[in-house]
C-alpha atoms as a printed R data frame, in Angstrom:
    type eleno elety resid chain resno       x       y       z
1   ATOM     1    CA   MET     A     1 -33.534  34.417  -5.672
2   ATOM     2    CA   GLU     A     2 -31.516  36.054  -3.244
3   ATOM     3    CA   GLU     A     3 -28.094  35.224  -3.631
4   ATOM     4    CA   TRP     A     4 -27.869  33.837  -0.345
5   ATOM     5    CA   LEU     A     5 -30.374  31.694  -0.333
6   ATOM     6    CA   ARG     A     6 -29.307  30.445  -3.898
7   ATOM     7    CA   GLY     A     7 -26.170  29.514  -1.917
8   ATOM     8    CA   GLU     A     8 -27.914  27.262   0.981
9   ATOM     9    CA   TRP     A     9 -29.832  25.531  -1.937
10  ATOM    10    CA   GLU     A    10 -27.103  25.084  -4.112
11  ATOM    11    CA   ALA     A    11 -25.415  23.399  -1.092
12  ATOM    12    CA   PHE     A    12 -28.205  21.537  -0.277
13  ATOM    13    CA   ARG     A    13 -28.912  20.011  -3.538
14  ATOM    14    CA   LEU     A    14 -25.127  19.184  -3.582
15  ATOM    15    CA   GLY     A    15 -24.917  17.379   0.104
16  ATOM    16    CA   MET     A    16 -27.932  15.665  -0.949
17  ATOM    17    CA   GLU     A    17 -26.333  14.129  -4.311
18  ATOM    18    CA   ASN     A    18 -23.183  13.515  -2.359
19  ATOM    19    CA   ALA     A    19 -25.035  11.810   0.388
20  ATOM    20    CA   ASP     A    20 -26.215   9.524  -2.460
21  ATOM    21    CA   ARG     A    21 -22.346   9.004  -3.799
22  ATOM    22    CA   LYS     A    22 -21.773   7.636  -0.909
23  ATOM    23    CA   GLU     A    23 -24.568   5.009  -0.416
24  ATOM    24    CA   GLN     A    24 -23.777   3.742  -3.578
25  ATOM    25    CA   MET     A    25 -19.836   3.773  -2.995
26  ATOM    26    CA   GLU     A    26 -20.496   2.138  -0.096
27  ATOM    27    CA   ARG     A    27 -22.543  -0.833  -2.260
28  ATOM    28    CA   GLU     A    28 -20.472  -1.198  -4.963
29  ATOM    29    CA   LEU     A    29 -17.012  -0.988  -3.266
30  ATOM    30    CA   GLY     A    30 -17.387  -1.348  -0.238
31  ATOM    31    CA   ALA     A    31 -16.285   1.873   0.856
32  ATOM    32    CA   HIS     A    32 -17.077   3.382   4.787
33  ATOM    33    CA   PHE     A    33 -17.153   7.479   5.635
34  ATOM    34    CA   GLY     A    34 -17.432   8.078   9.325
35  ATOM    35    CA   SER     A    35 -19.611  10.822  10.504
36  ATOM    36    CA   GLY     A    36 -17.275  13.291  10.469
37  ATOM    37    CA   ASP     A    37 -17.607  13.473   7.048
38  ATOM    38    CA   GLU     A    38 -20.843  15.218   7.528
39  ATOM    39    CA   ALA     A    39 -18.747  18.245   8.655
40  ATOM    40    CA   LEU     A    40 -17.164  18.968   5.601
41  ATOM    41    CA   ASP     A    41 -18.301  21.449   3.371
42  ATOM    42    CA   PRO     A    42 -20.447  19.973   0.207
43  ATOM    43    CA   LYS     A    43 -18.118  21.547  -2.374
44  ATOM    44    CA   MET     A    44 -15.351  20.157  -0.755
45  ATOM    45    CA   GLU     A    45 -16.763  16.779  -0.107
46  ATOM    46    CA   SER     A    46 -18.347  16.443  -3.634
47  ATOM    47    CA   GLU     A    47 -14.449  16.981  -5.112
48  ATOM    48    CA   TRP     A    48 -13.255  14.519  -2.520
49  ATOM    49    CA   LEU     A    49 -15.405  12.268  -3.764
50  ATOM    50    CA   ASN     A    50 -14.325  12.950  -7.033
51  ATOM    51    CA   TYR     A    51 -10.898  12.251  -6.357
52  ATOM    52    CA   ILE     A    52 -12.281   8.706  -5.003
53  ATOM    53    CA   GLU     A    53 -14.133   7.755  -7.964
54  ATOM    54    CA   GLU     A    54 -11.449   9.062 -10.601
55  ATOM    55    CA   PHE     A    55  -8.630   6.740  -8.194
56  ATOM    56    CA   GLU     A    56 -11.447   3.620  -8.005
57  ATOM    57    CA   ARG     A    57 -11.885   3.118 -11.690
58  ATOM    58    CA   GLN     A    58  -7.993   4.309 -12.817
59  ATOM    59    CA   PHE     A    59  -6.939   1.918 -10.481
60  ATOM    60    CA   GLU     A    60  -8.946  -1.082 -12.106
61  ATOM    61    CA   HIS     A    61  -7.197  -1.023 -15.020
62  ATOM    62    CA   ALA     A    62  -3.435   0.324 -14.117
63  ATOM    63    CA   GLN     A    63  -0.693  -2.048 -14.877
64  ATOM    64    CA   ARG     A    64   1.706  -1.774 -13.086
65  ATOM    65    CA   ILE     A    65   4.920  -0.303 -15.527
66  ATOM    66    CA   PRO     A    66   8.708   0.607 -14.298
67  ATOM    67    CA   LEU     A    67   8.684   4.159 -12.787
68  ATOM    68    CA   ARG     A    68  11.325   5.399 -16.262
69  ATOM    69    CA   GLN     A    69   8.451   4.082 -18.492
70  ATOM    70    CA   PHE     A    70   6.024   6.176 -16.066
71  ATOM    71    CA   LEU     A    71   8.567   9.481 -16.910
72  ATOM    72    CA   GLY     A    72   8.817   9.222 -20.803
73  ATOM    73    CA   TYR     A    73  12.140   6.957 -20.250
74  ATOM    74    CA   PRO     A    74  14.147   9.811 -19.312
75  ATOM    75    CA   VAL     A    75  17.921   9.989 -20.701
76  ATOM    76    CA   VAL     A    76  19.770  10.243 -17.722
77  ATOM    77    CA   LYS     A    77  23.801   9.447 -17.177
78  ATOM    78    CA   PRO     A    78  24.669   6.718 -14.969
79  ATOM    79    CA   SER     A    79  26.230   8.029 -11.444
80  ATOM    80    CA   ALA     A    80  30.509   7.099 -12.287
81  ATOM    81    CA   ASP     A    81  29.875   9.364 -15.853
82  ATOM    82    CA   VAL     A    82  28.422  12.949 -13.784
83  ATOM    83    CA   PRO     A    83  31.845  15.193 -12.916
84  ATOM    84    CA   ASP     A    84  31.529  16.959  -9.543
85  ATOM    85    CA   GLU     A    85  31.124  20.168 -11.109
86  ATOM    86    CA   ALA     A    86  27.750  19.097 -13.405
87  ATOM    87    CA   LEU     A    87  25.832  17.061 -10.429
88  ATOM    88    CA   GLU     A    88  24.246  19.677  -8.498
89  ATOM    89    CA   ASN     A    89  22.623  20.143 -11.935
90  ATOM    90    CA   GLU     A    90  22.076  16.662 -13.383
91  ATOM    91    CA   LEU     A    91  20.297  16.436  -9.682
92  ATOM    92    CA   ASN     A    92  18.100  19.198  -9.968
93  ATOM    93    CA   ALA     A    93  16.592  18.336 -13.059
94  ATOM    94    CA   LEU     A    94  15.957  15.233 -12.296
95  ATOM    95    CA   PHE     A    95  14.251  16.216  -9.276
96  ATOM    96    CA   ASP     A    96  12.178  18.955 -11.802
97  ATOM    97    CA   LEU     A    97  10.962  15.860 -13.849
98  ATOM    98    CA   LEU     A    98  10.095  13.757 -10.820
99  ATOM    99    CA   VAL     A    99   7.930  16.718 -10.095
100 ATOM   100    CA   GLU     A   100   6.213  17.885 -13.114
101 ATOM   101    CA   ASN     A   101   4.624  13.927 -13.085
102 ATOM   102    CA   ASN     A   102   4.270  14.016  -9.311
103 ATOM   103    CA   VAL     A   103   6.384  11.555  -7.660
104 ATOM   104    CA   ALA     A   104   8.360  12.411  -4.228
105 ATOM   105    CA   VAL     A   105  11.597  11.421  -3.180
106 ATOM   106    CA   ASP     A   106  12.997  12.442   0.011
107 ATOM   107    CA   CYS     A   107  15.081  10.896   2.794
108 ATOM   108    CA   ILE     A   108  14.556  11.203   6.560
109 ATOM   109    CA   CYS     A   109  18.402  10.765   7.476
110 ATOM   110    CA   GLU     A   110  21.184  13.042   5.649
111 ATOM   111    CA   VAL     A   111  22.490  11.454   1.925
112 ATOM   112    CA   ASP     A   112  24.720  13.623   0.017
113 ATOM   113    CA   ASP     A   113  24.014  14.218  -3.430
114 ATOM   114    CA   ARG     A   114  25.882  11.711  -5.321
115 ATOM   115    CA   GLU     A   115  24.973   8.469  -3.219
116 ATOM   116    CA   LEU     A   116  20.692  10.188  -4.075
117 ATOM   117    CA   TYR     A   117  21.196  10.824  -7.735
118 ATOM   118    CA   ARG     A   118  22.632   7.147  -7.679
119 ATOM   119    CA   PHE     A   119  20.041   5.896  -5.925
120 ATOM   120    CA   ILE     A   120  17.004   7.618  -8.390
121 ATOM   121    CA   VAL     A   121  19.375   6.809 -11.665
122 ATOM   122    CA   GLU     A   122  19.799   2.912 -10.628
123 ATOM   123    CA   GLU     A   123  17.904   1.796  -8.615
124 ATOM   124    CA   LEU     A   124  15.157   3.695  -8.681
125 ATOM   125    CA   LEU     A   125  13.995   4.253 -12.493
126 ATOM   126    CA   ASP     A   126  13.228   0.417 -12.175
127 ATOM   127    CA   GLU     A   127  10.716   0.069  -9.184
128 ATOM   128    CA   GLU     A   128   7.322  -0.293 -10.729
129 ATOM   129    CA   ILE     A   129   4.339   1.773 -10.616
130 ATOM   130    CA   ASP     A   130   0.434   2.115 -11.213
131 ATOM   131    CA   ASP     A   131   0.383   3.388 -14.380
132 ATOM   132    CA   MET     A   132  -2.367   6.000 -13.129
133 ATOM   133    CA   ARG     A   133  -2.269   9.770 -13.746
134 ATOM   134    CA   ILE     A   134  -4.733  11.598 -11.022
135 ATOM   135    CA   PRO     A   135  -4.499  16.049  -9.910
136 ATOM   136    CA   GLY     A   136  -3.359  16.016  -6.972
137 ATOM   137    CA   MET     A   137  -2.588  12.478  -6.251
138 ATOM   138    CA   ILE     A   138   1.781  11.915  -5.473
139 ATOM   139    CA   CYS     A   139   3.361   9.217  -5.506
140 ATOM   140    CA   HIS     A   140   5.856   9.241  -2.432
141 ATOM   141    CA   TYR     A   141   9.419   7.386  -2.247
142 ATOM   142    CA   THR     A   142  11.883   7.887   0.468
143 ATOM   143    CA   TYR     A   143  15.516   6.676   0.406
144 ATOM   144    CA   ASP     A   144  15.705   5.142   3.922
145 ATOM   145    CA   GLU     A   145  13.165   2.506   3.194
146 ATOM   146    CA   PHE     A   146  15.620   1.218   0.447
147 ATOM   147    CA   HIS     A   147  18.601   1.736   2.409
148 ATOM   148    CA   PRO     A   148  17.511   2.023   6.041
149 ATOM   149    CA   ASN     A   149  19.781   3.615   8.605
150 ATOM   150    CA   ASP     A   150  19.802   1.741  11.612
151 ATOM   151    CA   ILE     A   151  21.254   4.201  13.559
152 ATOM   152    CA   TYR     A   152  18.979   6.246  13.020
153 ATOM   153    CA   ASN     A   153  16.136   3.519  13.367
154 ATOM   154    CA   VAL     A   154  17.459   2.202  17.131
155 ATOM   155    CA   SER     A   155  17.597   5.787  18.175
156 ATOM   156    CA   GLU     A   156  14.111   6.030  17.248
157 ATOM   157    CA   ALA     A   157  12.758   2.402  18.643
158 ATOM   158    CA   VAL     A   158  14.480   3.693  21.822
159 ATOM   159    CA   ARG     A   159  12.945   7.418  22.106
160 ATOM   160    CA   SER     A   160   9.224   5.526  21.270
161 ATOM   161    CA   LEU     A   161   9.680   3.021  23.716
162 ATOM   162    CA   VAL     A   162  10.847   5.876  26.460
163 ATOM   163    CA   TYR     A   163   7.844   7.816  25.468
164 ATOM   164    CA   ASP     A   164   5.492   5.045  25.609
165 ATOM   165    CA   LEU     A   165   6.492   3.888  29.030
166 ATOM   166    CA   LEU     A   166   6.219   7.248  30.221
167 ATOM   167    CA   ARG     A   167   3.420   8.839  28.739
168 ATOM   168    CA   GLY     A   168   1.401   6.399  26.554
169 ATOM   169    CA   SER     A   169  -2.055   6.440  27.480
170 ATOM   170    CA   PRO     A   170  -3.365   3.853  29.810
171 ATOM   171    CA   GLU     A   171  -6.488   2.520  27.794
172 ATOM   172    CA   PHE     A   172  -3.396   1.323  24.785
173 ATOM   173    CA   GLN     A   173  -0.638  -0.040  27.414
174 ATOM   174    CA   GLU     A   174  -0.775  -3.379  25.175
175 ATOM   175    CA   TYR     A   175   0.982  -1.005  22.135
176 ATOM   176    CA   VAL     A   176   3.959  -0.544  24.631
177 ATOM   177    CA   LEU     A   177   4.440  -4.308  24.031
178 ATOM   178    CA   HIS     A   178   4.856  -3.463  20.264
179 ATOM   179    CA   ASN     A   179   8.410  -2.015  21.407
180 ATOM   180    CA   PHE     A   180   9.746  -5.495  22.885
181 ATOM   181    CA   SER     A   181  10.929  -8.869  21.110
182 ATOM   182    CA   ARG     A   182   9.126 -11.903  21.009
183 ATOM   183    CA   GLU     A   183  11.705 -13.750  20.910
184 ATOM   184    CA   ARG     A   184  13.511 -13.460  23.679
185 ATOM   185    CA   LEU     A   185  13.373 -10.860  26.451
186 ATOM   186    CA   PHE     A   186  15.553  -9.747  29.833
187 ATOM   187    CA   THR     A   187  14.466  -7.661  32.980
188 ATOM   188    CA   ALA     A   188  16.346  -4.234  33.746
189 ATOM   189    CA   HIS     A   189  18.557  -6.511  35.796
190 ATOM   190    CA   GLY     A   190  19.423  -8.549  33.253
191 ATOM   191    CA   GLN     A   191  17.530 -11.836  34.091
192 ATOM   192    CA   PRO     A   192  15.533 -14.000  31.220
193 ATOM   193    CA   GLN     A   193  12.075 -13.098  31.646
194 ATOM   194    CA   SER     A   194   8.540 -14.320  29.577
195 ATOM   195    CA   LEU     A   195   6.310 -12.225  27.410
196 ATOM   196    CA   GLU     A   196   3.993 -12.964  30.299
197 ATOM   197    CA   GLU     A   197   6.359 -11.758  33.235
198 ATOM   198    CA   LEU     A   198   7.112  -8.396  31.060
199 ATOM   199    CA   THR     A   199   3.139  -7.725  30.235
200 ATOM   200    CA   GLN     A   200   2.487  -7.910  33.695
201 ATOM   201    CA   ARG     A   201   5.510  -5.163  34.770
202 ATOM   202    CA   ILE     A   202   3.790  -3.277  32.565
203 ATOM   203    CA   GLU     A   203   0.599  -3.115  33.595
204 ATOM   204    CA   ASP     A   204   1.885  -2.979  37.075
205 ATOM   205    CA   TRP     A   205   3.658   0.077  35.850
206 ATOM   206    CA   PHE     A   206   0.755   1.820  34.761
207 ATOM   207    CA   ALA     A   207  -1.140   1.171  37.354
208 ATOM   208    CA   LEU     A   208   0.741   2.926  39.524
209 ATOM   209    CA   ARG     A   209   2.716   5.712  37.052
210 ATOM   210    CA   PRO     A   210   2.067   9.179  37.891
211 ATOM   211    CA   GLU     A   211   0.562  11.160  35.537
212 ATOM   212    CA   VAL     A   212   3.725  12.939  33.302
213 ATOM   213    CA   ALA     A   213   3.975  16.063  31.931
214 ATOM   214    CA   ASP     A   214   7.077  16.415  30.080
215 ATOM   215    CA   VAL     A   215   9.709  13.666  28.878
216 ATOM   216    CA   GLU     A   216  13.454  14.637  27.213
217 ATOM   217    CA   THR     A   217  14.864  11.801  25.845
218 ATOM   218    CA   GLU     A   218  18.796  12.367  24.453
219 ATOM   219    CA   ILE     A   219  20.650   9.265  22.294
220 ATOM   220    CA   VAL     A   220  24.370   9.549  23.926
221 ATOM   221    CA   ALA     A   221  25.830   6.124  22.328
222 ATOM   222    CA   SER     A   222  24.762   4.107  19.843
223 ATOM   223    CA   ALA     A   223  26.201   0.873  18.630
224 ATOM   224    CA   ILE     A   224  25.125  -1.609  16.069
225 ATOM   225    CA   ASP     A   225  26.533  -5.522  15.643
226 ATOM   226    CA   SER     A   226  25.114  -6.583  12.846
227 ATOM   227    CA   ASP     A   227  21.638  -7.887  14.251
228 ATOM   228    CA   ASP     A   228  22.110  -6.427  17.265
229 ATOM   229    CA   ALA     A   229  22.603  -3.067  19.151
230 ATOM   230    CA   HIS     A   230  23.032  -1.259  21.985
231 ATOM   231    CA   VAL     A   231  21.886   2.369  22.384
232 ATOM   232    CA   GLU     A   232  22.442   4.334  25.631
233 ATOM   233    CA   ALA     A   233  20.429   7.270  26.269
234 ATOM   234    CA   ASP     A   234  19.644  10.551  29.453
235 ATOM   235    CA   VAL     A   235  16.159  10.715  29.845
236 ATOM   236    CA   ARG     A   236  14.159  13.361  32.386
237 ATOM   237    CA   TRP     A   237  10.763  13.100  32.538
238 ATOM   238    CA   THR     A   238   8.547  15.383  35.269
239 ATOM   239    CA   THR     A   239   5.265  14.652  36.631
240 ATOM   240    CA   ALA     A   240   2.628  17.070  36.661
241 ATOM   241    CA   THR     A   241   2.867  17.605  40.371
242 ATOM   242    CA   GLY     A   242   6.799  18.998  39.433
243 ATOM   243    CA   VAL     A   243   8.486  15.673  40.108
244 ATOM   244    CA   ILE     A   244  11.798  15.032  38.392
245 ATOM   245    CA   THR     A   245  13.019  11.599  37.434
246 ATOM   246    CA   GLN     A   246  16.351  11.303  35.657
247 ATOM   247    CA   GLY     A   247  19.210   8.824  34.435
248 ATOM   248    CA   ARG     A   248  20.692   7.193  31.805
249 ATOM   249    CA   ALA     A   249  18.199   4.443  29.902
250 ATOM   250    CA   LEU     A   250  19.913   1.248  29.142
251 ATOM   251    CA   CYS     A   251  18.146  -0.591  25.895
252 ATOM   252    CA   TRP     A   252  19.719  -4.445  24.045
253 ATOM   253    CA   LEU     A   253  17.749  -3.953  20.902
254 ATOM   254    CA   THR     A   254  17.604  -6.772  17.800
255 ATOM   255    CA   ARG     A   255  16.446  -7.122  14.343
256 ATOM   256    CA   SER     A   256  12.783  -7.559  13.874
257 ATOM   257    CA   PRO     A   257  12.256 -10.152  11.244
258 ATOM   258    CA   TYR     A   258   9.330  -8.024  10.500
259 ATOM   259    CA   GLY     A   259  11.255  -4.617  10.543
260 ATOM   260    CA   GLY     A   260  12.950  -2.274  12.593
261 ATOM   261    CA   TRP     A   261  14.190  -3.360  15.797
262 ATOM   262    CA   ASP     A   262  12.739  -4.740  19.078
263 ATOM   263    CA   ALA     A   263  13.818  -4.312  22.721
264 ATOM   264    CA   VAL     A   264  14.986  -7.202  24.317
265 ATOM   265    CA   GLN     A   265  16.403  -5.628  27.350
266 ATOM   266    CA   ALA     A   266  15.115  -1.653  28.924
267 ATOM   267    CA   SER     A   267  16.843   0.333  31.813
268 ATOM   268    CA   VAL     A   268  14.452   3.276  31.843
269 ATOM   269    CA   PRO     A   269  15.107   5.981  34.589
270 ATOM   270    CA   GLY     A   270  12.062   5.518  37.963
271 ATOM   271    CA   VAL     A   271  10.450   2.608  35.258
272 ATOM   272    CA   PRO     A   272  10.347  -1.015  36.999
273 ATOM   273    CA   LEU     A   273  11.210  -3.154  33.877
């Protein structure tokens, strides 16, 4: 048999086998496979299905254990017992151990080495993890999920709000409301308004909003007072026809009961809120 024909037959056979496996997984596991999966190379798809099956097999019987147990009870020093000159080596050794066990730790905001070492040794090692080891599967932790950086988060909340108002898809304009508080709301001029009134303002804005080609947002000031925050940002947005609108955005936010921050009042250049 010609080599190319053998390859074609193998791909066909593997494709049929993959289809049968997916049907079984849909039946037994409640899995759902989109039409885009058909474009996968049959060999790659087979490896992907192997991964899913192995994950389900291990997950069914996996126990929750402390991360230190998952890592083999490593001997680590408390942060206070590590001198400055030894900190880099201790931290690198700790990261090497994590990588060897397919565990990743990173930071969204800058964190100094001493604090990062303390966090891993004195907090993270006590976190529970599923006792599963699957090639290619990485358990990922982010420092900021445990210790949120409020200044960063309120700044990102304002960036998201500005972007959603100016470049958000009209078909999903209701998602703009996810940036706002459900408890108390004010117009850009400081008058109390209901969620229904804000919703109508957003609908009206999207009905007349021109096509926006570019948005630039630069945070210039942020202040946190317990569960309230105030952010100022320079905003410049350009329509598809080249018309530029720019100015200072002012946003007042409150800490969300679901995590993150919600806008209570927002004044964005060119946007009637």
